[in-house]
N, C-alpha and C positions, 0 to 999 in steps of 0.2 A: 512398572519399571520401563524405562526408555531403552530401546535397543541401540547397540553401538553404531549401527549404520545410520540410524536417524540422528544421533548426536553428531556424527561426522558431517552429515548433510547440513545440519543447522550451522555448524561451525564453518562450513565452506563459505557461508555468507560474509564472514569477516575478511575474506580475501577477494570478494567481488568488488571491483572498483566502480564507483558511480561517477558520472560526468567525465569519463575517461577520454573524451574527445575534446576536452576543454583544459585550459590552463587552470590549475587549482592551487590555492595557497595552502590547503591542507588536504590530507587524504580523506576521501569520503567513501565509506563502504556500505554495502547493502545492509549489513547488520546494524551499523550506526543509524541508518535511516529508519529502519523498522523499530529500533528501540526508541528513537525520538518520536516516531509516529504513535507508538503505544503510550508514551507519556502524554502526548497531546490528546489521544483518545480518552485517557483517564480524566484529564481536565474537562474535556467536553462532556463526558459522562457525568461528572460531578455537577457541572452547570445544569445538565438536564435533570438530575435528581433534585437540585435546588428549586427547579421550576415545577416539581411535583411529578415528573415522569419516571417510569420504572425502567431502569437500565439493566439489560441482560449482560452482566459482566462476563459470564462464561462464553457467551457468543462473541463478544468483543475480543477476548483472549484467543479463542479458536480462530476467528477471522484473521487476526494479526499473524498467528503462527502459520495458518494455511497459506496466506498470501506470501509470506516469507519463503515457504517451501516452494511455491510456484515460481517465485522470482529466482531462486537458486537454480532450479532446473532450466529456466528460460533465460539464464544470465547473458547469453549472447544476443538476445533480441533487445534492441534499444526501445525505450518507452514510446517514442512516437510511432515506431513500426508496430509495436504491440497494440497500441490503441487503434491504429488503422485496421489491423487484422480483426480486432474485437468489434469495431464499429461497422466495418464495411464488408467483412467476409465471415458471416456468422457460422457457416458450415465448416470452414477451415478452422475457425476459432474453437468450435466444439471438438474437432479432431485433434487440435493442438492440446486442449485440456485433457482429452482421453490419453494422449501420449504422456502428458505430465503425470497423470495418475498411474500409468503403467510404470513410469520411472520411479515413483514414490511407493508403489504398492508393497514391495518387499520390505521397505524401510519401516512401514507402519503395520506390517502384518502381525507383529507380536502384540500389538495394542488392540487386537480384535475384541477382547472382552470389554473394552470401554467404548466400543462403537466409533472410535476415532477414524478408522479406515472408511466406514460408511459415510461419516460426516464429511471427511475430506473429499470423497467421491461426489457427494451432493454439492459441496461448495464449488468444486471445479465444474460441475455440470450446469449449475444455475448461476445466472449473473448476479442475482441478489437472493441468496438463500436464507438470510436472516430477516428479522422484522425491519421495518423501514427506519426506525430510529437507530438501530445498530448499524445498518448499512450506511446511513447518513453520517454517523459519527466516524466510522472507518474511512469513508470517502473524504470527509473534511480533514481528518488527521493526516491522510496521505497527501492531500494538496498542501496543507500547511507545512508539513515536514519537507516536502520537495521544494516549496517556495523558500524556506529558510536556507536550504543548501544553495539554491539559485542566487539568493542575495549575497552569499559569501563569494561565489564564483564571479558574480557581476562586478565586484569591487576591483578585480584584476584588469578587466577591460570594459569599463562602463559605457563606452561610446561605440562599442562593436555593433555592427548591423545584426549579427547573429544573436547577440544578447537581446536586442530589441525585438527580434522576431520570436525568440523563445518566450520572452516576457508576455508578448501579446498572444501568441498561439497557445502556450502551455498554461499560463497562470491567469491572465486577465479573463479569459473565457471560462475557465474552471471556477474562479471565484464568483463570477456572475451567475453561473449555474447553481452554485451553493447558495447564493442569496435568494434564489427562487424556491429553494426547499424550505418549507416553513420551520422545521426544528432548528435549522442552521442559521436562520436570518439573524439571530441574536449575536452570533460570533463574528459577523463580518463588518463590524463597525470600526475596524482598524486597529484598536488596541490589542485585540487578541493576536492578530498577525504579528505585531511587534513583539509580543511576549514569546511567541513560538520561536 
């Protein structure tokens, strides 16, 4: 059974605004983004199964929930700042994740019999704690869901210099990285991005 504090923590994500420094034609929340991300992860996982690969669905679900919990706790840190800390300041990033676990520990303490607490701690401690296919599916789903949001926002001011910078810095580079990951190469032919 889920503890009330954990349920409240999860529902906090429905109030966390995304892209709040931009003009948005619709309200975009963290919960919406993660729900969309998990739908995309499901599609990617099904594609992988069609190709004969074994998809660890429990790991994908846990990865989605754990990342949502981390984003709820770190809601005040914008994505570019978060990525900079993650990529350039490993020690500080590890400390940040320990702090996140400390914030969430009491929320998941009643789930000790299911090892969720230990799995959350491992997820926060390791950059990629699942198998490579699961990590690639979650990463690709994250990029595709964020890019979908960006396409909506870009319609308001398509000629903005900031939009061009975000598109180049945040998405073009990430999609190029995804194309270099063998399991994800299939999805980057353009049509999947349109569907997302």
